[in-house]
OpenMM code with the backbone's topology and positions (N, CA, C; nanometers):
from openmm import Vec3, app, unit

residues = "MET THR GLY GLY ALA ALA VAL GLY GLU GLN ALA ASP ARG SER VAL ASN ARG GLU LEU ARG ALA ARG PHE ASP ASP VAL TYR GLY GLN TYR GLN GLN LEU ARG SER GLY LEU ASP THR LEU GLN THR ARG LEU THR ALA LEU ARG VAL THR ARG ARG SER ALA ASP GLY GLN VAL ILE ALA THR VAL GLY ALA GLN GLY GLN VAL ILE GLU VAL GLU LEU THR SER ALA ILE TYR ARG GLU ARG ASP ALA GLY ALA LEU GLY ARG LYS ILE THR GLU THR ILE ARG ALA ALA SER THR ALA ALA ALA GLU ALA THR ARG ASP LEU VAL ALA GLU SER MET PRO ALA GLY SER GLY THR MET ASP PHE LEU LYS THR GLY ASP TYR ALA ALA LEU LEU GLY ARG ALA ASP ALA VAL LEU GLY LYS GLY GLU ALA GLU ARG".split()
positions = [
    Vec3(-1.5935, 2.1791, 4.4582),
    Vec3(-1.5561, 2.0491, 4.4054),
    Vec3(-1.5343, 1.9547, 4.5229),
    Vec3(-1.5882, 1.8390, 4.5159),
    Vec3(-1.5737, 1.7426, 4.6238),
    Vec3(-1.4537, 1.6532, 4.5965),
    Vec3(-1.4094, 1.5848, 4.6998),
    Vec3(-1.2940, 1.4953, 4.6869),
    Vec3(-1.3207, 1.3814, 4.5911),
    Vec3(-1.4469, 1.3329, 4.5880),
    Vec3(-1.4821, 1.2230, 4.4981),
    Vec3(-1.4704, 1.2624, 4.3526),
    Vec3(-1.5082, 1.3863, 4.3225),
    Vec3(-1.4998, 1.4329, 4.1840),
    Vec3(-1.3547, 1.4422, 4.1399),
    Vec3(-1.2666, 1.4874, 4.2280),
    Vec3(-1.1248, 1.5009, 4.1935),
    Vec3(-1.0635, 1.3640, 4.1667),
    Vec3(-1.0998, 1.2664, 4.2464),
    Vec3(-1.0485, 1.1307, 4.2258),
    Vec3(-1.0994, 1.0757, 4.0930),
    Vec3(-1.2264, 1.1008, 4.0644),
    Vec3(-1.2837, 1.0551, 3.9374),
    Vec3(-1.2153, 1.1184, 3.8188),
    Vec3(-1.1855, 1.2483, 3.8275),
    Vec3(-1.1165, 1.3168, 3.7170),
    Vec3(-0.9767, 1.2607, 3.6982),
    Vec3(-0.9071, 1.2310, 3.8089),
    Vec3(-0.7736, 1.1729, 3.7983),
    Vec3(-0.7803, 1.0345, 3.7334),
    Vec3(-0.8803, 0.9556, 3.7723),
    Vec3(-0.8961, 0.8230, 3.7136),
    Vec3(-0.9256, 0.8343, 3.5639),
    Vec3(-1.0132, 0.9317, 3.5269),
    Vec3(-1.0441, 0.9534, 3.3857),
    Vec3(-0.9192, 0.9929, 3.3086),
    Vec3(-0.8389, 1.0822, 3.3657),
    Vec3(-0.7148, 1.1244, 3.2982),
    Vec3(-0.6200, 1.0065, 3.2808),
    Vec3(-0.6121, 0.9240, 3.3855),
    Vec3(-0.5245, 0.8073, 3.3783),
    Vec3(-0.5702, 0.7128, 3.2677),
    Vec3(-0.7011, 0.6881, 3.2615),
    Vec3(-0.7558, 0.6017, 3.1572),
    Vec3(-0.7322, 0.6635, 3.0204),
    Vec3(-0.7523, 0.7928, 3.0082),
    Vec3(-0.7302, 0.8610, 2.8802),
    Vec3(-0.5845, 0.8512, 2.8371),
    Vec3(-0.4922, 0.8680, 2.9314),
    Vec3(-0.3494, 0.8563, 2.8985),
    Vec3(-0.3179, 0.7146, 2.8507),
    Vec3(-0.3744, 0.6145, 2.9194),
    Vec3(-0.3518, 0.4757, 2.8796),
    Vec3(-0.4099, 0.4476, 2.7415),
    Vec3(-0.5314, 0.4980, 2.7177),
    Vec3(-0.5934, 0.4790, 2.5859),
    Vec3(-0.5130, 0.5484, 2.4771),
    Vec3(-0.4664, 0.6682, 2.5060),
    Vec3(-0.3871, 0.7437, 2.4072),
    Vec3(-0.2562, 0.6713, 2.3777),
    Vec3(-0.1917, 0.6196, 2.4822),
    Vec3(-0.0661, 0.5465, 2.4623),
    Vec3(-0.0922, 0.4203, 2.3798),
    Vec3(-0.2015, 0.3513, 2.4086),
    Vec3(-0.2360, 0.2312, 2.3330),
    Vec3(-0.2672, 0.2658, 2.1872),
    Vec3(-0.3416, 0.3731, 2.1669),
    Vec3(-0.3725, 0.4184, 2.0312),
    Vec3(-0.2439, 0.4522, 1.9562),
    Vec3(-0.1540, 0.5259, 2.0198),
    Vec3(-0.0274, 0.5624, 1.9552),
    Vec3(0.0520, 0.4380, 1.9163),
    Vec3(0.0512, 0.3387, 2.0051),
    Vec3(0.1222, 0.2142, 1.9773),
    Vec3(0.0598, 0.1423, 1.8579),
    Vec3(-0.0725, 0.1283, 1.8593),
    Vec3(-0.1423, 0.0595, 1.7504),
    Vec3(-0.1253, 0.1363, 1.6196),
    Vec3(-0.1348, 0.2678, 1.6252),
    Vec3(-0.1181, 0.3483, 1.5044),
    Vec3(0.0238, 0.3362, 1.4492),
    Vec3(0.1224, 0.3319, 1.5369),
    Vec3(0.2608, 0.3120, 1.4927),
    Vec3(0.2789, 0.1778, 1.4246),
    Vec3(0.2161, 0.0740, 1.4822),
    Vec3(0.2220, -0.0581, 1.4198),
    Vec3(0.1536, -0.0562, 1.2836),
    Vec3(0.0408, 0.0132, 1.2750),
    Vec3(-0.0309, 0.0240, 1.1472),
    Vec3(0.0570, 0.0929, 1.0428),
    Vec3(0.1212, 0.2038, 1.0806),
    Vec3(0.2056, 0.2756, 0.9846),
    Vec3(0.3209, 0.1872, 0.9364),
    Vec3(0.3794, 0.1124, 1.0287),
    Vec3(0.4885, 0.0230, 0.9919),
    Vec3(0.4372, -0.0865, 0.8981),
    Vec3(0.3221, -0.1443, 0.9303),
    Vec3(0.2628, -0.2475, 0.8460),
    Vec3(0.2281, -0.1915, 0.7087),
    Vec3(0.1710, -0.0732, 0.7041),
    Vec3(0.1323, -0.0097, 0.5772),
    Vec3(0.2545, 0.0134, 0.4890),
    Vec3(0.3611, 0.0628, 0.5483),
    Vec3(0.4838, 0.0848, 0.4727),
    Vec3(0.5376, -0.0479, 0.4198),
    Vec3(0.5335, -0.1508, 0.5049),
    Vec3(0.5791, -0.2829, 0.4636),
    Vec3(0.4936, -0.3402, 0.3523),
    Vec3(0.3629, -0.3109, 0.3541),
    Vec3(0.2744, -0.3629, 0.2500),
    Vec3(0.3025, -0.2988, 0.1147),
    Vec3(0.3413, -0.1716, 0.1143),
    Vec3(0.3786, -0.1080, -0.0120),
    Vec3(0.5005, -0.1783, -0.0722),
    Vec3(0.5986, -0.2059, 0.0128),
    Vec3(0.7185, -0.2763, -0.0322),
    Vec3(0.6834, -0.4176, -0.0771),
    Vec3(0.5981, -0.4839, -0.0001),
    Vec3(0.5551, -0.6196, -0.0348),
    Vec3(0.4875, -0.6214, -0.1711),
    Vec3(0.3982, -0.5263, -0.1957),
    Vec3(0.3277, -0.5210, -0.3240),
    Vec3(0.4262, -0.5075, -0.4398),
    Vec3(0.5259, -0.4241, -0.4225),
    Vec3(0.6277, -0.4061, -0.5265),
    Vec3(0.7046, -0.5354, -0.5491),
    Vec3(0.7426, -0.6020, -0.4413),
    Vec3(0.8186, -0.7263, -0.4529),
    Vec3(0.7345, -0.8378, -0.5153),
    Vec3(0.6060, -0.8446, -0.4780),
    Vec3(0.5191, -0.9477, -0.5362),
    Vec3(0.4953, -0.9234, -0.6847),
    Vec3(0.4818, -0.7977, -0.7228),
    Vec3(0.4621, -0.7641, -0.8638),
    Vec3(0.5830, -0.8065, -0.9472),
    Vec3(0.7017, -0.7932, -0.8892),
    Vec3(0.8250, -0.8267, -0.9610),
    Vec3(0.8611, -0.9753, -0.9535),
    Vec3(0.7964, -1.0515, -0.8654),
    Vec3(0.8325, -1.1918, -0.8450),
    Vec3(0.8113, -1.2754, -0.9714),
    Vec3(0.9128, -1.3477, -1.0087),
    Vec3(0.9077, -1.4415, -1.1198),
    Vec3(0.9780, -1.5689, -1.0744),
    Vec3(0.9169, -1.6824, -1.1001),
    Vec3(0.9766, -1.8110, -1.0655),
    Vec3(0.9811, -1.8950, -1.1921),
    Vec3(1.0968, -1.9537, -1.2195),
    Vec3(1.1158, -2.0338, -1.3397),
    Vec3(1.1533, -2.1754, -1.2990),
    Vec3(1.0937, -2.2718, -1.3648),
    Vec3(1.1261, -2.4120, -1.3438),
    Vec3(1.1436, -2.4799, -1.4798),
    Vec3(1.2330, -2.5816, -1.4803),
    Vec3(1.2595, -2.6614, -1.6000),
    Vec3(1.2045, -2.8019, -1.5800),
    Vec3(1.1625, -2.8626, -1.6891),
    Vec3(1.1230, -3.0043, -1.6831),
    Vec3(1.2483, -3.0864, -1.6544),
    Vec3(1.2267, -3.2098, -1.6097),
    Vec3(1.3400, -3.2964, -1.5743),
    Vec3(1.4393, -3.3119, -1.6892),
    Vec3(1.3886, -3.3158, -1.8129),
    Vec3(1.4784, -3.3319, -1.9285),
    Vec3(1.5268, -3.1980, -1.9849),
    Vec3(1.4827, -3.0877, -1.9250),
    Vec3(1.5280, -2.9549, -1.9674),
    Vec3(1.4620, -2.9019, -2.0929),
    Vec3(1.3652, -2.9725, -2.1479),
    Vec3(1.3041, -2.9313, -2.2739),
    Vec3(1.1947, -2.8259, -2.2572),
    Vec3(1.1378, -2.8161, -2.1373),
    Vec3(1.0309, -2.7202, -2.1129),
    Vec3(1.0741, -2.6284, -1.9990),
    Vec3(1.0586, -2.4988, -2.0204),
    Vec3(1.0922, -2.3987, -1.9190),
    Vec3(0.9683, -2.3116, -1.8993),
    Vec3(0.9198, -2.3057, -1.7742),
    Vec3(0.7995, -2.2270, -1.7435),
    Vec3(0.8339, -2.1194, -1.6418),
    Vec3(0.7845, -1.9993, -1.6659),
    Vec3(0.8023, -1.8875, -1.5741),
    Vec3(0.6640, -1.8385, -1.5335),
    Vec3(0.6435, -1.8244, -1.4020),
    Vec3(0.5154, -1.7775, -1.3493),
    Vec3(0.5381, -1.6611, -1.2549),
    Vec3(0.4289, -1.5871, -1.2291),
    Vec3(0.4326, -1.4759, -1.1357),
    Vec3(0.3905, -1.5187, -0.9967),
    Vec3(0.3765, -1.4219, -0.9089),
    Vec3(0.3471, -1.4469, -0.7675),
    Vec3(0.2169, -1.5230, -0.7463),
    Vec3(0.1198, -1.5030, -0.8325),
    Vec3(-0.0087, -1.5704, -0.8174),
    Vec3(-0.0162, -1.6967, -0.9020),
    Vec3(0.0970, -1.7409, -0.9542),
    Vec3(0.0997, -1.8611, -1.0354),
    Vec3(0.0603, -1.8377, -1.1793),
    Vec3(0.0386, -1.7129, -1.2185),
    Vec3(0.0011, -1.6839, -1.3562),
    Vec3(0.1200, -1.7098, -1.4483),
    Vec3(0.0916, -1.7733, -1.5611),
    Vec3(0.1973, -1.8087, -1.6564),
    Vec3(0.2464, -1.6819, -1.7246),
    Vec3(0.3746, -1.6597, -1.7156),
    Vec3(0.4383, -1.5446, -1.7804),
    Vec3(0.4957, -1.5883, -1.9154),
    Vec3(0.5612, -1.7058, -1.9125),
    Vec3(0.6252, -1.7525, -2.0359),
    Vec3(0.6462, -1.9037, -2.0288),
    Vec3(0.6317, -1.9688, -2.1426),
    Vec3(0.6666, -2.1104, -2.1571),
    Vec3(0.7616, -2.1191, -2.2759),
    Vec3(0.8777, -2.1786, -2.2517),
    Vec3(0.9758, -2.1960, -2.3581),
    Vec3(0.9923, -2.3453, -2.3848),
    Vec3(1.0084, -2.3789, -2.5103),
    Vec3(1.0338, -2.5173, -2.5505),
    Vec3(1.1665, -2.5191, -2.6256),
    Vec3(1.2535, -2.6106, -2.5886),
    Vec3(1.3796, -2.6212, -2.6627),
    Vec3(1.3540, -2.6927, -2.7949),
    Vec3(1.4438, -2.6796, -2.8880),
    Vec3(1.4251, -2.7430, -3.0189),
    Vec3(1.4255, -2.8950, -3.0078),
    Vec3(1.4831, -2.9504, -2.9022),
    Vec3(1.4855, -3.0957, -2.8829),
    Vec3(1.3444, -3.1515, -2.8655),
    Vec3(1.2510, -3.0679, -2.8293),
    Vec3(1.1131, -3.1115, -2.8069),
    Vec3(1.0510, -3.1673, -2.9353),
    Vec3(1.0996, -3.1216, -3.0495),
    Vec3(1.0395, -3.1615, -3.1772),
    Vec3(1.0786, -3.3027, -3.2199),
    Vec3(1.1727, -3.3616, -3.1500),
    Vec3(1.2119, -3.4993, -3.1800),
    Vec3(1.1072, -3.5979, -3.1276),
    Vec3(1.0356, -3.5540, -3.0251),
    Vec3(0.9315, -3.6402, -2.9679),
    Vec3(0.8043, -3.6236, -3.0499),
    Vec3(0.7325, -3.7308, -3.0695),
    Vec3(0.6099, -3.7258, -3.1482),
    Vec3(0.4854, -3.7496, -3.0631),
    Vec3(0.5028, -3.7610, -2.9323),
    Vec3(0.3910, -3.7911, -2.8431),
    Vec3(0.3344, -3.6602, -2.7871),
    Vec3(0.2266, -3.6122, -2.8490),
    Vec3(0.1665, -3.4855, -2.8075),
    Vec3(0.1143, -3.4925, -2.6632),
    Vec3(0.0599, -3.6068, -2.6239),
    Vec3(0.0101, -3.6226, -2.4871),
    Vec3(0.1206, -3.6079, -2.3842),
    Vec3(0.2337, -3.6715, -2.4117),
    Vec3(0.3478, -3.6631, -2.3194),
    Vec3(0.3984, -3.5192, -2.3115),
    Vec3(0.4014, -3.4509, -2.4255),
    Vec3(0.4448, -3.3113, -2.4267),
    Vec3(0.3498, -3.2254, -2.3425),
    Vec3(0.2209, -3.2452, -2.3610),
    Vec3(0.1228, -3.1691, -2.2832),
    Vec3(0.1397, -3.1914, -2.1339),
    Vec3(0.1597, -3.3176, -2.0946),
    Vec3(0.1797, -3.3488, -1.9521),
    Vec3(0.3086, -3.2850, -1.9000),
    Vec3(0.4125, -3.2882, -1.9813),
    Vec3(0.5408, -3.2308, -1.9402),
    Vec3(0.5267, -3.0793, -1.9198),
    Vec3(0.4575, -3.0142, -2.0107),
    Vec3(0.4347, -2.8692, -1.9973),
    Vec3(0.3517, -2.8412, -1.8722),
    Vec3(0.2451, -2.9165, -1.8527),
    Vec3(0.1580, -2.8982, -1.7366),
    Vec3(0.2350, -2.9196, -1.6064),
    Vec3(0.3128, -3.0267, -1.5976),
    Vec3(0.3901, -3.0565, -1.4771),
    Vec3(0.4916, -2.9461, -1.4479),
    Vec3(0.5551, -2.8940, -1.5520),
    Vec3(0.6546, -2.7882, -1.5332),
    Vec3(0.5880, -2.6602, -1.4836),
    Vec3(0.4737, -2.6266, -1.5393),
    Vec3(0.4000, -2.5084, -1.4937),
    Vec3(0.3549, -2.5272, -1.3491),
    Vec3(0.3066, -2.6457, -1.3147),
    Vec3(0.2646, -2.6725, -1.1755),
    Vec3(0.3816, -2.6573, -1.0799),
    Vec3(0.4980, -2.7083, -1.1185),
    Vec3(0.6168, -2.6966, -1.0325),
    Vec3(0.6533, -2.5501, -1.0113),
    Vec3(0.6463, -2.4722, -1.1183),
    Vec3(0.6769, -2.3294, -1.1069),
    Vec3(0.5730, -2.2584, -1.0204),
    Vec3(0.4461, -2.2943, -1.0370),
    Vec3(0.3390, -2.2326, -0.9574),
    Vec3(0.3519, -2.2667, -0.8098),
    Vec3(0.3870, -2.3903, -0.7792),
    Vec3(0.4075, -2.4309, -0.6401),
    Vec3(0.5233, -2.3530, -0.5783),
    Vec3(0.6314, -2.3395, -0.6528),
    Vec3(0.7465, -2.2635, -0.6036),
    Vec3(0.7110, -2.1154, -0.5862),
    Vec3(0.6288, -2.0621, -0.6764),
    Vec3(0.5863, -1.9223, -0.6648),
    Vec3(0.4999, -1.9030, -0.5404),
    Vec3(0.4127, -1.9988, -0.5115),
    Vec3(0.3296, -1.9895, -0.3909),
    Vec3(0.4168, -1.9891, -0.2659),
    Vec3(0.5192, -2.0719, -0.2633),
    Vec3(0.6115, -2.0753, -0.1495),
    Vec3(0.6878, -1.9438, -0.1369),
    Vec3(0.7348, -1.8914, -0.2501),
    Vec3(0.8075, -1.7640, -0.2477),
    Vec3(0.7158, -1.6507, -0.2018),
    Vec3(0.5900, -1.6544, -0.2452),
    Vec3(0.4930, -1.5533, -0.2031),
    Vec3(0.4692, -1.5618, -0.0530),
    Vec3(0.4525, -1.6831, -0.0010),
    Vec3(0.4343, -1.7005, 0.1445),
    Vec3(0.5541, -1.6445, 0.2203),
    Vec3(0.6748, -1.6709, 0.1700),
    Vec3(0.7949, -1.6205, 0.2359),
    Vec3(0.7978, -1.4676, 0.2381),
    Vec3(0.7621, -1.4057, 0.1253),
    Vec3(0.7595, -1.2594, 0.1204),
    Vec3(0.6547, -1.2026, 0.2152),
    Vec3(0.5379, -1.2627, 0.2164),
    Vec3(0.4309, -1.2154, 0.3041),
    Vec3(0.4702, -1.2338, 0.4507),
    Vec3(0.5351, -1.3455, 0.4820),
    Vec3(0.5768, -1.3725, 0.6200),
    Vec3(0.6706, -1.2644, 0.6720),
    Vec3(0.7526, -1.2087, 0.5847),
    Vec3(0.8439, -1.1017, 0.6241),
    Vec3(0.7703, -0.9729, 0.6597),
    Vec3(0.6497, -0.9559, 0.6061),
    Vec3(0.5761, -0.8308, 0.6220),
    Vec3(0.4643, -0.8351, 0.7240),
    Vec3(0.4197, -0.9536, 0.7620),
    Vec3(0.3043, -0.9652, 0.8518),
    Vec3(0.3488, -0.9794, 0.9967),
    Vec3(0.2720, -0.9209, 1.0866),
    Vec3(0.3033, -0.9396, 1.2286),
    Vec3(0.2816, -1.0853, 1.2692),
    Vec3(0.3637, -1.1304, 1.3616),
    Vec3(0.3503, -1.2678, 1.4106),
    Vec3(0.2121, -1.2876, 1.4713),
    Vec3(0.1540, -1.4027, 1.4438),
    Vec3(0.0240, -1.4356, 1.5014),
    Vec3(-0.0931, -1.3637, 1.4380),
    Vec3(-0.0746, -1.3054, 1.3197),
    Vec3(-0.1824, -1.2305, 1.2561),
    Vec3(-0.2870, -1.3215, 1.1912),
    Vec3(-0.2551, -1.4473, 1.1724),
    Vec3(-0.3475, -1.5388, 1.1071),
    Vec3(-0.3302, -1.5418, 0.9565),
    Vec3(-0.2615, -1.4448, 0.9029),
    Vec3(-0.2436, -1.4363, 0.7579),
    Vec3(-0.1655, -1.5554, 0.7043),
    Vec3(-0.0623, -1.5957, 0.7758),
    Vec3(0.0199, -1.7069, 0.7277),
    Vec3(-0.0593, -1.8369, 0.7267),
    Vec3(-0.1404, -1.8593, 0.8298),
    Vec3(-0.2234, -1.9799, 0.8301),
    Vec3(-0.3167, -1.9801, 0.7104),
    Vec3(-0.3742, -1.8640, 0.6808),
    Vec3(-0.4643, -1.8547, 0.5668),
    Vec3(-0.3905, -1.8838, 0.4361),
    Vec3(-0.2706, -1.8296, 0.4206),
    Vec3(-0.1949, -1.8534, 0.2978),
    Vec3(-0.1604, -2.0012, 0.2809),
    Vec3(-0.1384, -2.0693, 0.3916),
    Vec3(-0.1055, -2.2116, 0.3837),
    Vec3(-0.2289, -2.2962, 0.3538),
    Vec3(-0.3417, -2.2604, 0.4154),
    Vec3(-0.4595, -2.3466, 0.4057),
    Vec3(-0.5649, -2.2954, 0.3088),
    Vec3(-0.5689, -2.1640, 0.2865),
    Vec3(-0.6730, -2.1053, 0.2024),
    Vec3(-0.8099, -2.1121, 0.2689),
    Vec3(-0.8130, -2.1322, 0.3998),
    Vec3(-0.9370, -2.1505, 0.4742),
    Vec3(-0.9932, -2.0146, 0.5180),
    Vec3(-1.0857, -1.9595, 0.4373),
    Vec3(-1.1476, -1.8312, 0.4707),
    Vec3(-1.2260, -1.8389, 0.6015),
    Vec3(-1.2922, -1.9515, 0.6247),
    Vec3(-1.3741, -1.9654, 0.7450),
    Vec3(-1.2888, -1.9482, 0.8707),
    Vec3(-1.1705, -2.0089, 0.8736),
    Vec3(-1.0822, -1.9949, 0.9899),
    Vec3(-1.0342, -1.8513, 1.0042),
    Vec3(-1.0011, -1.7878, 0.8914),
    Vec3(-0.9553, -1.6494, 0.8957),
    Vec3(-1.0660, -1.5579, 0.9466),
    Vec3(-1.1865, -1.5757, 0.8963),
    Vec3(-1.2987, -1.4932, 0.9414),
    Vec3(-1.3368, -1.5266, 1.0853),
    Vec3(-1.3256, -1.6534, 1.1231),
    Vec3(-1.3528, -1.6919, 1.2612),
    Vec3(-1.2576, -1.6241, 1.3564),
    Vec3(-1.1318, -1.6125, 1.3141),
    Vec3(-1.0320, -1.5430, 1.3962),
    Vec3(-1.0685, -1.3962, 1.4102),
    Vec3(-1.1094, -1.3342, 1.2998),
    Vec3(-1.1500, -1.1934, 1.3044),
    Vec3(-1.2737, -1.1765, 1.3922),
    Vec3(-1.3694, -1.2682, 1.3787),
    Vec3(-1.4894, -1.2627, 1.4624),
    Vec3(-1.4536, -1.2737, 1.6099),
    Vec3(-1.3596, -1.3622, 1.6412),
    Vec3(-1.3186, -1.3792, 1.7805),
    Vec3(-1.2551, -1.2516, 1.8347),
    Vec3(-1.1710, -1.1872, 1.7538),
    Vec3(-1.1072, -1.0629, 1.7967),
    Vec3(-1.2123, -0.9540, 1.8153),
    Vec3(-1.3029, -0.9432, 1.7183),
    Vec3(-1.4081, -0.8416, 1.7297),
    Vec3(-1.5005, -0.8710, 1.8468),
    Vec3(-1.5319, -0.9968, 1.8682),
    Vec3(-1.6169, -1.0356, 1.9798),
    Vec3(-1.5520, -1.0030, 2.1128),
    Vec3(-1.4206, -1.0232, 2.1200),
    Vec3(-1.3459, -0.9909, 2.2422),
    Vec3(-1.3545, -0.8417, 2.2703),
    Vec3(-1.3405, -0.7620, 2.1629),
    Vec3(-1.3499, -0.6167, 2.1775),
    Vec3(-1.4873, -0.5743, 2.2250),
    Vec3(-1.5909, -0.6407, 2.1725),
    Vec3(-1.7286, -0.6107, 2.2135),
    Vec3(-1.7499, -0.6463, 2.3603),
    Vec3(-1.6915, -0.7601, 2.4028),
    Vec3(-1.7102, -0.8058, 2.5394),
    Vec3(-1.6451, -0.7121, 2.6395),
    Vec3(-1.5367, -0.6438, 2.5972),
    Vec3(-1.4650, -0.5540, 2.6874),
    Vec3(-1.5370, -0.4226, 2.7080),
    Vec3(-1.6340, -0.3919, 2.6231),
    Vec3(-1.7027, -0.2618, 2.6335),
    Vec3(-1.7953, -0.2557, 2.7481),
] * unit.nanometer
topology = app.Topology()
chain = topology.addChain("A")
for resn in residues:
    res = topology.addResidue(resn, chain)
    for name in ("N", "CA", "C"):
        topology.addAtom(name, app.Element.getBySymbol(name[0]), res)
């Protein structure tokens, strides 16, 4: 065995140890994220947001994705004879509940996502192109390092 081969083997071992340590770190982060996502899914499934119209006659409850769970009308609603106004009031109340549900969903997701993951920006903007561009940049960086 020559001296050059021994140095090369030591360098390979050092690189392997560094790669293994990095893998262990990334895998640990993945396990933590995965566990958090299970909890997040449970919390999102249970999320309910309720809003009342300004006059209290309409009560709307929605889920995490803004899906209507329930709409309640108080008996006072029958005193009004304007069907258009009632429809607008119901629609506005549901929109308010859906907006609040979106905010609550963002808050729950923010608790579970690693900082700088891009997920929060996507939830705020709904911009798939930016999210995919970020992923492309990360993947491209990985390709460039090879």
